[in-house]
gemmi code that builds the backbone of each chain (N, CA, C; Angstrom):
import gemmi

chains = {
    "A": [
        ("MET", (128.030, 98.981, 54.395), (128.502, 99.481, 53.012), (129.540, 98.959, 52.113)),
        ("ASP", (129.711, 98.533, 51.102), (130.823, 97.374, 50.366), (131.515, 98.313, 49.205)),
        ("PHE", (132.620, 98.493, 49.071), (133.763, 98.996, 48.575), (133.920, 98.353, 47.410)),
        ("ARG", (134.664, 98.597, 46.345), (135.532, 97.878, 45.587), (136.101, 98.950, 44.534)),
        ("GLN", (137.280, 98.819, 44.606), (138.644, 99.444, 43.454), (138.815, 98.975, 42.124)),
        ("ASN", (138.616, 99.854, 41.368), (139.472, 99.605, 39.980), (140.621, 100.753, 39.633)),
        ("LYS", (141.818, 100.808, 38.736), (142.316, 102.024, 38.328), (142.024, 102.376, 37.004)),
        ("GLN", (142.143, 103.102, 36.959), (141.756, 103.592, 35.154), (142.463, 105.785, 35.413)),
        ("ASP", (143.067, 105.323, 34.399), (144.374, 106.549, 34.179), (143.966, 107.675, 34.810)),
        ("GLY", (144.750, 106.969, 36.185), (145.216, 108.230, 36.998), (144.725, 108.338, 38.085)),
        ("ALA", (143.127, 107.532, 38.221), (142.066, 107.831, 39.049), (141.505, 106.687, 39.662)),
        ("VAL", (140.766, 106.554, 40.615), (140.538, 105.491, 41.171), (138.943, 105.573, 40.807)),
        ("ILE", (138.270, 104.379, 40.509), (137.173, 104.220, 40.421), (136.821, 103.037, 41.281)),
        ("LEU", (135.633, 103.694, 42.247), (135.549, 103.558, 43.646), (133.718, 103.019, 43.501)),
        ("ASN", (133.646, 101.868, 43.487), (132.332, 101.084, 43.620), (131.700, 100.896, 45.326)),
        ("VAL", (130.228, 101.904, 44.838), (130.242, 101.635, 46.747), (128.785, 101.492, 46.763)),
        ("SER", (128.598, 100.358, 47.135), (127.121, 99.811, 47.769), (126.791, 99.650, 48.851)),
        ("GLY", (125.334, 100.228, 49.512), (124.749, 100.056, 50.509), (123.885, 101.432, 50.862)),
        ("ARG", (124.056, 101.511, 52.452), (123.359, 102.841, 52.860), (124.582, 103.485, 53.760)),
        ("MET", (124.370, 105.042, 53.265), (125.334, 106.181, 53.436), (124.676, 107.020, 54.449)),
        ("ASP", (124.539, 106.543, 55.680), (123.736, 106.746, 57.225), (125.008, 107.714, 57.961)),
        ("ALA", (123.975, 107.643, 59.281), (124.746, 108.536, 60.116), (125.671, 107.291, 60.983)),
        ("VAL", (125.669, 105.502, 60.357), (126.483, 104.842, 60.912), (127.076, 104.695, 60.343)),
        ("THR", (126.630, 104.347, 58.760), (128.141, 103.846, 58.032), (129.159, 104.855, 56.978)),
        ("ALA", (128.389, 106.203, 56.967), (129.246, 107.178, 56.388), (130.852, 107.373, 57.011)),
        ("PRO", (130.922, 107.049, 58.000), (132.591, 107.300, 58.445), (133.150, 106.398, 57.260)),
        ("GLU", (132.758, 105.010, 57.096), (133.084, 103.987, 56.411), (133.617, 104.635, 55.145)),
        ("PHE", (132.699, 105.328, 54.569), (132.860, 106.060, 53.072), (134.322, 107.196, 53.330)),
        ("GLU", (134.169, 107.716, 53.968), (135.359, 108.509, 54.818), (136.740, 107.486, 54.593)),
        ("LYS", (136.468, 106.795, 55.636), (138.153, 105.972, 55.601), (138.552, 104.923, 54.337)),
        ("GLU", (137.779, 104.722, 54.119), (138.108, 103.937, 52.307), (138.724, 105.194, 51.209)),
        ("CYS", (138.186, 106.282, 51.077), (138.398, 107.801, 50.554), (140.121, 108.306, 51.071)),
        ("THR", (139.919, 108.168, 52.213), (141.321, 108.627, 52.757), (142.222, 107.643, 52.878)),
        ("ALA", (141.931, 106.257, 52.424), (143.088, 105.702, 52.756), (143.864, 105.627, 50.810)),
        ("ILE", (142.460, 105.952, 49.863), (143.109, 105.848, 48.843), (143.978, 107.386, 48.471)),
        ("ILE", (143.538, 108.619, 49.443), (143.995, 109.624, 49.225), (145.726, 109.776, 49.693)),
        ("ASP", (146.038, 108.684, 51.051), (146.974, 108.278, 51.717), (147.933, 107.712, 51.027)),
        ("ASP", (147.252, 106.834, 49.738), (147.983, 106.313, 49.030), (148.843, 106.774, 47.728)),
        ("GLY", (148.248, 108.045, 47.727), (148.737, 109.086, 46.500), (147.491, 109.167, 45.992)),
        ("GLY", (146.766, 108.964, 45.750), (145.225, 109.524, 44.639), (144.956, 110.649, 45.075)),
        ("SER", (144.404, 111.462, 43.952), (144.135, 112.461, 44.017), (142.660, 112.796, 42.974)),
        ("LYS", (142.494, 111.531, 42.432), (140.846, 111.701, 41.961), (140.710, 110.467, 41.598)),
        ("ILE", (138.909, 110.507, 42.404), (138.090, 109.215, 42.463), (136.961, 109.638, 42.035)),
        ("CYS", (136.741, 108.466, 41.144), (135.363, 108.557, 40.479), (134.539, 107.568, 40.688)),
        ("VAL", (133.215, 108.105, 41.688), (132.211, 107.233, 42.509), (131.135, 106.307, 41.813)),
        ("GLU", (130.800, 105.195, 41.855), (130.032, 104.766, 41.160), (128.757, 104.231, 42.275)),
        ("MET", (127.873, 104.917, 42.221), (126.937, 105.097, 43.052), (125.301, 104.841, 43.186)),
        ("GLY", (125.997, 103.697, 41.954), (124.159, 102.809, 41.633), (123.759, 101.849, 42.450)),
        ("GLY", (124.872, 101.244, 43.310), (124.462, 100.506, 44.148), (123.920, 100.960, 45.916)),
        ("VAL", (124.253, 102.503, 45.511), (123.698, 103.340, 46.635), (122.223, 103.374, 46.993)),
        ("GLU", (121.296, 102.878, 47.728), (120.048, 102.869, 48.072), (119.639, 104.068, 49.015)),
        ("TYR", (120.566, 104.701, 49.707), (119.928, 105.958, 50.826), (121.360, 106.896, 50.881)),
        ("ILE", (120.978, 108.139, 50.943), (121.873, 108.861, 51.854), (121.397, 109.631, 52.407)),
        ("SER", (121.918, 110.550, 54.003), (121.367, 111.683, 54.792), (122.743, 112.436, 54.767)),
        ("SER", (122.176, 113.420, 55.767), (123.190, 114.520, 55.448), (124.774, 114.059, 56.274)),
        ("ALA", (124.391, 112.971, 57.116), (125.754, 112.166, 57.472), (126.772, 111.674, 56.122)),
        ("GLY", (125.877, 111.283, 55.324), (126.950, 110.675, 54.267), (127.239, 111.771, 53.163)),
        ("LEU", (126.266, 113.027, 52.786), (126.877, 114.241, 52.498), (128.343, 114.357, 53.019)),
        ("ARG", (127.875, 115.097, 54.396), (129.050, 115.303, 55.281), (130.359, 114.962, 54.577)),
        ("SER", (130.056, 113.365, 54.720), (131.686, 112.620, 54.651), (131.893, 113.002, 53.199)),
        ("VAL", (131.056, 113.057, 52.335), (131.584, 113.185, 50.526), (132.248, 114.503, 50.669)),
        ("LEU", (131.384, 116.078, 51.502), (131.560, 117.001, 51.039), (133.619, 117.358, 51.811)),
        ("LEU", (133.996, 116.717, 53.100), (135.002, 116.723, 53.878), (136.138, 115.769, 52.594)),
        ("VAL", (135.656, 114.846, 51.947), (136.836, 114.232, 51.516), (136.730, 114.831, 50.117)),
        ("GLY", (135.506, 115.322, 49.391), (135.771, 116.416, 47.997), (136.797, 117.296, 48.648)),
        ("LYS", (136.733, 118.117, 50.001), (137.447, 119.004, 49.928), (138.790, 118.813, 49.798)),
        ("LYS", (139.258, 117.081, 50.753), (140.781, 116.972, 50.807), (141.607, 116.771, 49.621)),
        ("LEU", (140.440, 116.366, 48.516), (141.150, 115.723, 47.282), (140.987, 117.303, 46.498)),
        ("LYS", (140.787, 118.569, 46.541), (140.403, 119.767, 46.024), (141.812, 119.777, 46.677)),
        ("ALA", (142.541, 119.706, 47.639), (143.315, 120.631, 48.248), (144.895, 119.898, 48.021)),
        ("GLN", (144.383, 118.630, 46.932), (145.586, 117.898, 46.540), (145.655, 118.371, 44.541)),
        ("GLY", (144.778, 119.185, 44.468), (144.628, 119.459, 43.334), (143.652, 118.385, 42.493)),
        ("GLY", (143.303, 117.223, 42.758), (141.979, 116.473, 41.721), (141.107, 116.986, 42.114)),
        ("GLY", (140.424, 115.950, 42.585), (139.105, 115.836, 42.452), (137.914, 114.390, 42.613)),
        ("LEU", (136.438, 114.915, 42.921), (135.419, 113.809, 43.620), (134.747, 113.967, 42.130)),
        ("ALA", (134.167, 113.101, 41.595), (133.575, 112.949, 40.631), (131.988, 111.834, 40.862)),
        ("PHE", (130.915, 111.724, 40.261), (129.976, 110.612, 40.903), (129.495, 110.303, 39.705)),
        ("PHE", (128.663, 108.646, 39.269), (128.200, 108.755, 38.630), (127.154, 107.594, 39.162)),
        ("GLY", (125.542, 107.512, 38.200), (124.867, 106.125, 38.523), (124.044, 106.430, 39.433)),
        ("LEU", (123.747, 107.971, 39.729), (122.716, 107.794, 41.243), (121.465, 107.829, 40.433)),
        ("SER", (120.607, 106.929, 41.335), (119.447, 106.991, 41.317), (118.518, 107.266, 42.427)),
        ("GLY", (117.314, 107.432, 41.944), (116.117, 107.480, 43.092), (116.932, 109.030, 44.165)),
        ("MET", (116.136, 108.089, 45.314), (116.120, 109.308, 46.382), (117.775, 110.012, 46.419)),
        ("VAL", (118.731, 109.211, 45.765), (120.100, 109.380, 46.537), (120.567, 110.645, 45.174)),
        ("SER", (119.585, 110.911, 44.032), (119.473, 111.269, 42.870), (119.408, 112.876, 43.387)),
        ("GLU", (118.121, 112.689, 44.056), (116.626, 113.772, 44.435), (118.086, 114.443, 45.470)),
        ("VAL", (118.613, 113.548, 46.372), (119.474, 114.213, 47.277), (120.387, 115.167, 46.923)),
        ("PHE", (121.150, 114.973, 46.175), (122.004, 115.372, 45.587), (121.922, 116.801, 44.899)),
        ("LYS", (120.652, 116.995, 44.527), (120.064, 117.566, 43.641), (119.758, 118.705, 45.026)),
        ("MET", (118.819, 118.402, 45.462), (118.211, 119.308, 46.947), (119.255, 120.124, 47.501)),
        ("SER", (120.319, 119.156, 47.880), (121.636, 119.837, 48.976), (122.322, 120.591, 48.060)),
        ("GLY", (122.535, 120.557, 46.136), (123.397, 120.945, 45.453), (124.598, 120.678, 45.259)),
        ("PHE", (124.888, 119.350, 45.774), (125.753, 118.714, 46.056), (126.170, 118.354, 44.063)),
        ("SER", (124.726, 118.708, 43.375), (124.952, 118.093, 41.999), (125.529, 119.502, 41.722)),
        ("SER", (125.922, 120.562, 41.980), (126.353, 121.661, 41.262), (127.578, 121.772, 41.983)),
        ("ILE", (128.249, 121.345, 42.846), (129.568, 121.773, 43.309), (130.396, 120.142, 43.406)),
        ("PHE", (129.303, 119.466, 43.001), (130.309, 117.721, 42.299), (130.061, 117.659, 41.165)),
        ("PRO", (131.234, 117.107, 40.288), (130.845, 116.644, 38.879), (129.736, 115.230, 39.145)),
        ("VAL", (128.687, 115.533, 38.667), (127.817, 113.939, 38.708), (127.720, 113.987, 36.778)),
        ("GLY", (127.886, 112.438, 36.986), (127.505, 112.052, 34.939), (126.473, 111.012, 35.138)),
        ("ASP", (126.364, 110.502, 33.730), (125.278, 109.649, 33.665), (125.879, 108.289, 33.943)),
        ("THR", (127.176, 108.527, 32.978), (127.908, 107.184, 33.171), (129.572, 107.189, 33.299)),
        ("LEU", (130.453, 105.940, 34.234), (131.612, 106.613, 34.022), (132.315, 107.334, 33.292)),
        ("ASP", (132.262, 106.900, 31.567), (132.908, 108.023, 30.788), (132.850, 109.295, 31.220)),
        ("ASP", (131.504, 109.928, 31.658), (130.602, 110.966, 31.641), (131.227, 111.649, 32.777)),
        ("ALA", (131.422, 110.827, 33.787), (131.700, 111.116, 35.025), (133.606, 111.634, 34.970)),
        ("PHE", (134.323, 111.222, 34.086), (135.557, 111.073, 33.751), (135.914, 112.189, 33.241)),
        ("ALA", (135.187, 112.377, 32.291), (135.516, 113.715, 31.258), (135.196, 115.029, 32.176)),
        ("LYS", (133.909, 114.712, 32.950), (134.163, 116.209, 34.323), (134.658, 116.440, 34.643)),
        ("LEU", (135.512, 115.083, 35.314), (136.881, 115.289, 36.384), (137.906, 116.109, 35.849)),
        ("GLY", (138.377, 115.887, 34.488), (139.117, 116.523, 33.823), (140.873, 115.694, 34.081)),
    ],
    "B": [
        ("MET", (97.325, 115.134, 82.828), (96.932, 113.515, 82.115), (95.894, 112.955, 81.314)),
        ("HIS", (96.298, 112.588, 80.200), (95.337, 112.185, 79.293), (95.432, 110.568, 79.388)),
        ("LEU", (93.754, 110.526, 79.325), (93.781, 109.008, 79.337), (93.915, 108.531, 77.552)),
        ("GLN", (94.522, 106.681, 77.504), (95.002, 106.641, 76.110), (93.355, 106.559, 74.987)),
        ("ASN", (93.405, 107.322, 74.288), (92.324, 107.111, 73.552), (91.713, 105.704, 72.790)),
        ("SER", (90.403, 105.523, 73.113), (90.302, 104.362, 72.399), (89.700, 104.541, 70.826)),
        ("ASP", (89.383, 105.486, 70.241), (89.008, 105.171, 69.296), (89.732, 105.609, 67.717)),
        ("SER", (89.396, 105.734, 66.852), (90.526, 105.170, 65.562), (91.924, 106.594, 65.497)),
        ("SER", (91.670, 107.572, 66.625), (92.358, 108.217, 65.860), (93.623, 108.496, 67.163)),
        ("GLU", (93.467, 107.272, 67.508), (94.420, 106.704, 68.538), (96.009, 106.208, 68.060)),
        ("GLN", (96.624, 107.072, 68.990), (98.257, 107.016, 68.160), (98.960, 105.592, 68.327)),
        ("ASP", (99.745, 104.570, 67.485), (100.113, 104.184, 67.652), (101.824, 104.710, 68.112)),
        ("HIS", (102.281, 104.360, 68.988), (103.917, 104.765, 69.525), (105.019, 103.598, 69.277)),
        ("LEU", (106.026, 103.973, 69.678), (107.265, 103.245, 70.040), (108.406, 103.830, 70.852)),
        ("THR", (108.169, 103.915, 72.215), (109.239, 104.446, 72.626), (110.363, 103.412, 73.405)),
        ("VAL", (112.232, 103.955, 72.778), (113.103, 102.971, 72.701), (114.276, 104.139, 73.333)),
        ("PRO", (115.529, 103.547, 74.059), (116.649, 104.541, 74.741), (116.804, 105.568, 73.596)),
        ("ALA", (117.476, 106.696, 73.807), (117.743, 107.638, 72.961), (119.336, 107.561, 72.477)),
        ("ARG", (119.635, 106.478, 71.868), (120.829, 106.367, 71.073), (120.701, 105.687, 69.783)),
        ("MET", (122.046, 105.773, 68.766), (122.252, 105.791, 67.789), (121.627, 104.193, 67.394)),
        ("GLU", (121.647, 103.140, 67.801), (121.281, 101.810, 67.587), (119.731, 101.799, 68.032)),
        ("SER", (119.160, 102.684, 68.449), (117.391, 102.392, 68.725), (117.474, 102.743, 67.248)),
        ("LEU", (118.122, 103.515, 66.120), (117.696, 104.245, 64.687), (117.057, 103.025, 63.951)),
        ("ASP", (117.187, 102.201, 63.597), (116.967, 101.253, 62.984), (115.611, 101.102, 63.347)),
        ("ALA", (115.471, 100.355, 64.347), (114.026, 100.113, 65.132), (113.069, 101.236, 64.906)),
        ("LEU", (113.461, 102.463, 65.331), (112.464, 103.935, 64.774), (112.015, 103.691, 62.878)),
        ("GLN", (113.120, 103.621, 62.468), (113.214, 103.765, 60.969), (112.196, 102.492, 60.388)),
        ("ALA", (111.862, 101.479, 61.327), (110.878, 100.267, 60.424), (109.880, 100.295, 61.418)),
        ("PHE", (109.767, 100.954, 62.385), (107.928, 101.327, 63.346), (108.117, 102.403, 61.943)),
        ("ALA", (108.439, 103.209, 61.637), (108.222, 104.421, 60.372), (107.325, 104.070, 59.514)),
        ("ALA", (108.310, 102.801, 59.007), (107.876, 102.740, 57.633), (107.195, 101.368, 57.405)),
        ("SER", (106.922, 100.975, 58.549), (105.334, 99.806, 58.467), (104.220, 100.995, 58.800)),
        ("GLN", (104.226, 101.990, 59.987), (102.996, 102.592, 59.856), (102.762, 103.284, 58.628)),
        ("ALA", (104.017, 104.006, 57.904), (103.506, 104.350, 56.698), (103.086, 103.606, 55.467)),
        ("ARG", (103.259, 102.402, 55.236), (103.084, 101.534, 55.053), (101.323, 100.845, 54.888)),
        ("GLN", (101.121, 100.914, 56.470), (99.661, 100.332, 56.753), (98.973, 101.790, 56.632)),
        ("ALA", (99.351, 102.911, 56.324), (98.284, 104.282, 55.562), (98.286, 104.681, 54.196)),
        ("GLY", (99.403, 103.504, 53.725), (98.990, 102.940, 52.050), (99.774, 104.328, 51.175)),
        ("ALA", (100.792, 104.729, 51.900), (102.139, 105.600, 52.088), (102.678, 105.207, 50.233)),
        ("PRO", (102.632, 106.178, 49.037), (103.387, 105.692, 48.031), (104.730, 105.459, 48.175)),
        ("ALA", (105.372, 104.406, 47.311), (106.709, 103.756, 47.880), (107.751, 105.471, 48.014)),
        ("ALA", (107.404, 106.120, 46.755), (108.598, 107.118, 46.706), (109.066, 107.809, 48.014)),
        ("ILE", (107.790, 108.096, 48.969), (108.249, 108.684, 50.095), (108.355, 108.589, 51.336)),
        ("MET", (108.930, 106.907, 51.129), (109.379, 105.876, 52.004), (110.576, 106.669, 52.262)),
        ("PRO", (112.197, 106.237, 51.513), (112.901, 106.648, 51.857), (113.189, 108.585, 52.681)),
        ("LYS", (112.144, 109.342, 51.809), (111.881, 111.083, 52.537), (112.251, 110.597, 54.058)),
        ("ILE", (110.754, 109.555, 54.507), (110.129, 109.372, 55.795), (111.911, 109.074, 56.776)),
        ("GLU", (112.025, 107.657, 56.141), (113.518, 107.746, 56.197), (114.501, 108.467, 56.706)),
        ("LEU", (114.797, 109.255, 55.707), (115.621, 110.223, 55.768), (115.584, 111.420, 56.848)),
        ("VAL", (114.179, 112.373, 56.875), (113.751, 113.327, 57.779), (113.508, 112.568, 59.252)),
        ("LEU", (113.413, 111.169, 59.216), (113.443, 110.865, 61.352), (114.804, 110.679, 61.525)),
        ("GLU", (115.672, 110.126, 60.217), (117.296, 110.266, 60.755), (117.943, 111.450, 61.332)),
        ("GLU", (117.403, 112.508, 60.485), (117.941, 113.686, 60.809), (117.324, 113.975, 62.038)),
        ("LEU", (116.151, 114.143, 62.530), (115.636, 114.647, 63.406), (115.907, 113.767, 64.731)),
        ("MET", (115.932, 112.630, 64.458), (116.527, 111.395, 65.774), (117.805, 111.627, 66.443)),
        ("VAL", (118.580, 112.276, 64.854), (120.191, 112.142, 65.291), (120.659, 113.147, 66.362)),
        ("ASN", (119.101, 114.289, 65.936), (119.353, 116.063, 66.658), (119.400, 115.240, 68.586)),
        ("VAL", (118.367, 114.591, 68.362), (117.880, 114.011, 69.660), (118.739, 113.553, 70.895)),
        ("PHE", (119.291, 112.546, 69.939), (120.756, 111.864, 70.412), (121.734, 112.821, 71.074)),
        ("HIS", (122.179, 113.216, 69.975), (123.414, 114.477, 70.046), (123.068, 115.587, 71.296)),
        ("TYR", (121.513, 116.132, 70.939), (121.873, 117.174, 71.490), (120.371, 117.330, 72.954)),
        ("ALA", (119.493, 116.729, 72.278), (118.852, 116.557, 73.943), (119.133, 115.764, 75.137)),
        ("TYR", (119.874, 114.677, 74.137), (121.095, 113.946, 75.415), (122.258, 113.192, 74.946)),
        ("PRO", (122.952, 114.958, 75.669), (124.316, 114.917, 75.225), (125.220, 113.586, 75.465)),
        ("GLU", (126.200, 112.962, 74.968), (127.204, 112.067, 75.162), (127.028, 111.528, 77.018)),
        ("GLY", (126.349, 110.464, 77.347), (125.993, 109.523, 77.834), (124.966, 109.809, 78.914)),
        ("THR", (124.093, 110.798, 78.924), (122.351, 111.115, 79.421), (121.819, 109.768, 78.733)),
        ("PRO", (121.161, 108.973, 80.179), (120.119, 108.271, 79.352), (119.394, 108.659, 79.477)),
        ("GLY", (118.044, 108.241, 78.532), (116.743, 108.709, 78.481), (115.876, 107.761, 76.936)),
        ("ASP", (114.827, 108.174, 77.309), (114.329, 107.167, 76.021), (113.527, 108.683, 74.783)),
        ("VAL", (113.198, 108.161, 73.760), (112.244, 108.909, 73.096), (111.428, 107.548, 72.590)),
        ("THR", (110.105, 109.079, 72.117), (108.919, 108.191, 71.812), (108.532, 108.522, 69.762)),
        ("LEU", (108.658, 108.119, 69.256), (108.237, 108.289, 68.272), (106.529, 107.833, 67.713)),
        ("ALA", (105.280, 108.840, 67.423), (104.039, 108.191, 67.228), (103.681, 108.593, 65.631)),
        ("CYS", (102.584, 108.222, 65.110), (102.192, 108.211, 64.465), (101.092, 107.872, 64.183)),
        ("VAL", (100.335, 108.982, 63.233), (98.886, 108.847, 62.951), (98.310, 109.505, 61.577)),
        ("CYS", (97.360, 109.094, 60.898), (97.101, 109.189, 59.698), (95.606, 109.829, 60.006)),
        ("LEU", (96.369, 111.189, 59.320), (95.038, 112.353, 59.621), (94.964, 113.153, 57.938)),
        ("ASP", (93.115, 113.045, 57.436), (93.184, 113.672, 56.345), (94.325, 113.589, 55.306)),
        ("GLY", (94.385, 112.564, 54.787), (95.423, 112.164, 53.719), (96.992, 112.608, 54.122)),
        ("SER", (97.335, 113.004, 55.610), (98.800, 112.876, 55.821), (99.207, 112.258, 56.862)),
        ("LEU", (100.744, 111.554, 56.484), (100.825, 111.111, 57.382), (101.904, 111.899, 59.000)),
        ("VAL", (100.789, 111.669, 60.112), (101.605, 112.656, 61.030), (102.824, 112.149, 62.008)),
        ("PHE", (103.824, 112.263, 61.963), (104.422, 111.968, 62.845), (104.617, 112.958, 64.512)),
        ("SER", (104.759, 112.318, 65.562), (105.823, 112.982, 66.625), (106.726, 112.648, 67.185)),
        ("ILE", (108.067, 112.571, 67.441), (108.494, 113.074, 68.524), (108.828, 114.082, 69.840)),
        ("ARG", (108.891, 112.867, 70.238), (108.719, 113.270, 71.935), (109.787, 112.616, 73.186)),
        ("ASP", (111.055, 113.517, 73.283), (111.771, 113.434, 74.572), (111.693, 114.274, 75.615)),
        ("GLN", (112.518, 113.776, 76.871), (112.325, 114.448, 78.180), (114.068, 114.974, 78.425)),
        ("GLY", (114.312, 114.884, 77.508), (115.996, 115.541, 77.431), (116.265, 117.122, 77.312)),
        ("GLN", (117.365, 117.722, 77.190), (117.455, 118.964, 77.621), (116.574, 119.744, 76.392)),
        ("ALA", (116.139, 121.025, 76.839), (115.743, 121.815, 75.179), (116.098, 122.014, 74.026)),
        ("PHE", (115.432, 121.383, 72.978), (116.623, 121.847, 71.826), (115.463, 122.290, 70.603)),
        ("ASN", (115.822, 122.614, 69.923), (114.400, 122.811, 68.919), (115.581, 122.948, 67.454)),
        ("PRO", (115.293, 122.101, 66.723), (115.996, 122.256, 65.533), (115.877, 123.142, 64.827)),
        ("LEU", (114.895, 123.653, 64.648), (114.253, 124.615, 63.736), (114.931, 126.125, 64.139)),
        ("ASP", (116.186, 126.483, 65.075), (116.791, 127.457, 65.470), (118.077, 127.223, 64.307)),
        ("ILE", (118.730, 125.700, 63.952), (119.709, 125.723, 63.423), (120.291, 126.251, 61.954)),
        ("ASP", (121.102, 127.070, 62.123), (121.079, 127.339, 60.358), (120.991, 126.601, 59.769)),
        ("THR", (120.342, 127.109, 58.433), (120.636, 125.362, 57.134), (121.378, 126.512, 56.161)),
        ("ALA", (122.052, 124.918, 56.280), (123.189, 124.766, 54.767), (122.787, 126.218, 53.670)),
        ("ASP", (124.045, 126.714, 53.173), (124.311, 127.725, 51.937), (123.740, 126.945, 51.075)),
        ("THR", (122.957, 126.195, 50.374), (123.361, 125.380, 49.226), (123.772, 125.974, 47.597)),
        ("SER", (123.646, 127.266, 47.481), (124.267, 127.981, 46.563), (125.440, 128.167, 46.171)),
        ("LEU", (126.493, 127.781, 47.919), (127.837, 128.069, 47.743), (128.693, 126.853, 47.360)),
        ("ASP", (129.852, 127.193, 46.429), (130.847, 126.256, 46.257), (131.561, 125.238, 47.114)),
        ("ILE", (132.365, 124.576, 46.295), (133.040, 123.577, 47.622), (133.972, 124.136, 48.435)),
        ("ASP", (134.356, 125.014, 48.234), (135.226, 125.828, 48.829), (134.709, 126.586, 50.043)),
        ("ASP", (133.308, 126.922, 50.255), (132.916, 127.760, 50.978), (131.738, 127.114, 51.792)),
        ("ARG", (131.481, 125.602, 51.044), (130.528, 125.010, 51.927), (130.802, 124.425, 53.204)),
        ("ARG", (129.797, 124.604, 54.583), (130.202, 124.500, 55.539), (129.665, 122.919, 55.909)),
        ("VAL", (129.888, 121.974, 56.712), (129.756, 121.031, 57.025), (128.527, 121.008, 57.430)),
        ("GLY", (127.923, 121.395, 58.037), (126.968, 121.467, 58.599), (125.636, 122.165, 58.176)),
        ("GLY", (124.267, 121.840, 59.306), (123.537, 122.591, 58.491), (122.748, 121.944, 57.394)),
        ("LEU", (123.227, 120.662, 56.352), (122.431, 120.056, 55.474), (121.254, 119.406, 56.373)),
        ("GLY", (121.314, 118.783, 57.341), (120.571, 117.709, 57.833), (118.657, 118.852, 57.913)),
        ("ILE", (119.144, 119.847, 58.669), (118.071, 119.999, 58.580), (117.347, 120.852, 57.247)),
        ("TYR", (118.262, 121.224, 56.257), (117.458, 122.270, 55.518), (117.053, 120.819, 54.514)),
        ("LEU", (117.443, 119.637, 54.353), (116.754, 118.196, 53.939), (115.661, 117.850, 54.519)),
        ("VAL", (115.355, 117.767, 55.591), (114.236, 118.373, 56.617), (113.183, 118.709, 56.188)),
        ("ARG", (113.351, 120.539, 56.073), (112.463, 121.503, 56.167), (112.399, 121.105, 54.088)),
        ("GLU", (113.233, 120.660, 54.232), (112.448, 120.395, 52.302), (111.527, 119.681, 51.535)),
        ("MET", (111.757, 118.478, 52.653), (110.874, 116.982, 52.637), (109.628, 116.891, 53.388)),
        ("VAL", (109.374, 117.711, 54.166), (108.503, 117.438, 55.480), (107.310, 118.882, 54.895)),
        ("ASP", (105.962, 118.489, 54.951), (104.645, 119.583, 54.210), (104.691, 120.272, 55.539)),
        ("SER", (104.963, 119.964, 56.703), (105.305, 120.758, 58.421), (105.871, 120.198, 59.417)),
        ("LEU", (106.349, 121.403, 59.824), (107.031, 120.881, 60.980), (106.744, 122.096, 62.221)),
        ("THR", (106.659, 121.710, 63.160), (106.488, 122.289, 64.481), (107.563, 121.619, 65.592)),
        ("TYR", (107.529, 122.471, 66.661), (108.503, 121.893, 67.895), (108.009, 123.152, 68.593)),
        ("GLU", (107.397, 122.236, 70.055), (106.994, 122.582, 71.317), (107.656, 122.598, 72.573)),
        ("ARG", (107.774, 123.192, 73.359), (108.813, 122.794, 74.567), (107.593, 122.950, 75.929)),
        ("VAL", (106.938, 121.486, 76.440), (105.822, 121.459, 77.129), (106.205, 120.356, 78.027)),
        ("SER", (105.969, 121.060, 79.485), (106.276, 120.347, 81.044), (107.641, 119.292, 80.463)),
        ("GLN", (108.662, 120.368, 80.443), (110.213, 119.610, 80.227), (110.509, 118.708, 79.209)),
        ("THR", (109.227, 118.649, 78.192), (109.177, 117.940, 77.123), (109.346, 118.174, 75.581)),
        ("ASN", (110.650, 117.919, 74.972), (111.168, 118.191, 73.525), (109.698, 117.677, 72.897)),
        ("SER", (108.888, 118.400, 71.831), (108.072, 117.672, 71.230), (107.660, 118.053, 69.659)),
        ("LEU", (108.316, 117.282, 68.721), (108.366, 117.786, 67.314), (107.265, 117.126, 66.734)),
        ("THR", (106.625, 118.030, 65.622), (105.685, 117.289, 65.032), (105.599, 117.741, 63.444)),
        ("PHE", (105.364, 116.170, 62.781), (105.892, 116.808, 61.398), (104.777, 115.956, 60.546)),
        ("SER", (104.721, 116.459, 59.437), (103.631, 115.191, 58.088), (104.395, 115.353, 56.787)),
        ("PHE", (103.754, 114.551, 56.143), (103.806, 114.005, 55.284), (102.386, 114.068, 54.419)),
        ("ARG", (102.148, 114.575, 53.064), (100.884, 114.649, 52.122), (101.258, 113.168, 51.491)),
        ("ILE", (100.307, 112.453, 51.911), (99.993, 111.170, 51.174), (98.917, 110.618, 50.072)),
        ("ALA", (97.982, 111.734, 50.267), (97.127, 111.586, 49.946), (96.972, 113.032, 48.498)),
        ("ALA", (96.276, 112.665, 47.095), (96.187, 113.613, 46.183), (95.245, 114.547, 46.991)),
    ],
}
model = gemmi.Model(1)
for chain_id, residues in chains.items():
    chain = gemmi.Chain(chain_id)
    for i, (resn, *xyz) in enumerate(residues, 1):
        res = gemmi.Residue()
        res.name, res.seqid = resn, gemmi.SeqId(i, " ")
        for name, pos in zip(("N", "CA", "C"), xyz):
            atom = gemmi.Atom()
            atom.name, atom.element = name, gemmi.Element(name[0])
            atom.pos, atom.b_iso = gemmi.Position(*pos), 0.0
            res.add_atom(atom)
        chain.add_residue(res)
    model.add_chain(chain)
structure = gemmi.Structure()
structure.add_model(model)
structure.setup_entities()
């Protein structure tokens, strides 16, 4: 999995690409935990480059989401496509996390 | 003992050590079988996900940490469905016994487990488990023809 970070208006925009599976999901958790340890409480994840997610990926997303919520922040997503979008809907993650079509959209929902 | 069939219903299969390092080979085998059977592209990531979820269970529960053993994945195309079977000789483990996640709960009440088997049940057209002669046998299918 590859990551790229940008900061914008007090949030971290995290661009992720690759697969979020049983082998790689801990990398996402580690990347986000580092942002949180650095004082970040709002993360907006660009998912356009993620072509596959399994329950192991969802588990990491949920753990990070819970951590950010405990900090009074939040986790939002944008640019989901294909099976990733389908898995988010199927698992109810599209309801428990703000999901936008674009960065601005996700940013607005993150509040 | 069954003699290997030699007719067209013969199953192609792959036997590998039951550990995480084998996942890529198992998914590649399943993808190549699905392509040969003419499965639509949209179904490929679903097959991949179902395999990952079920195999990770085998690696963790049928063969707990350090227990060596093999797992066999077989595939056959029958009546417009791709039928996969996973067999292992590990501890009895029925994934259908796992409580599936409640997908209606909000973030505070969401448990971290149970999502894998929930997604599997949503994506396959059938799923059965049998324990026969010390063997866990899971059979699941995807409809690929209209």
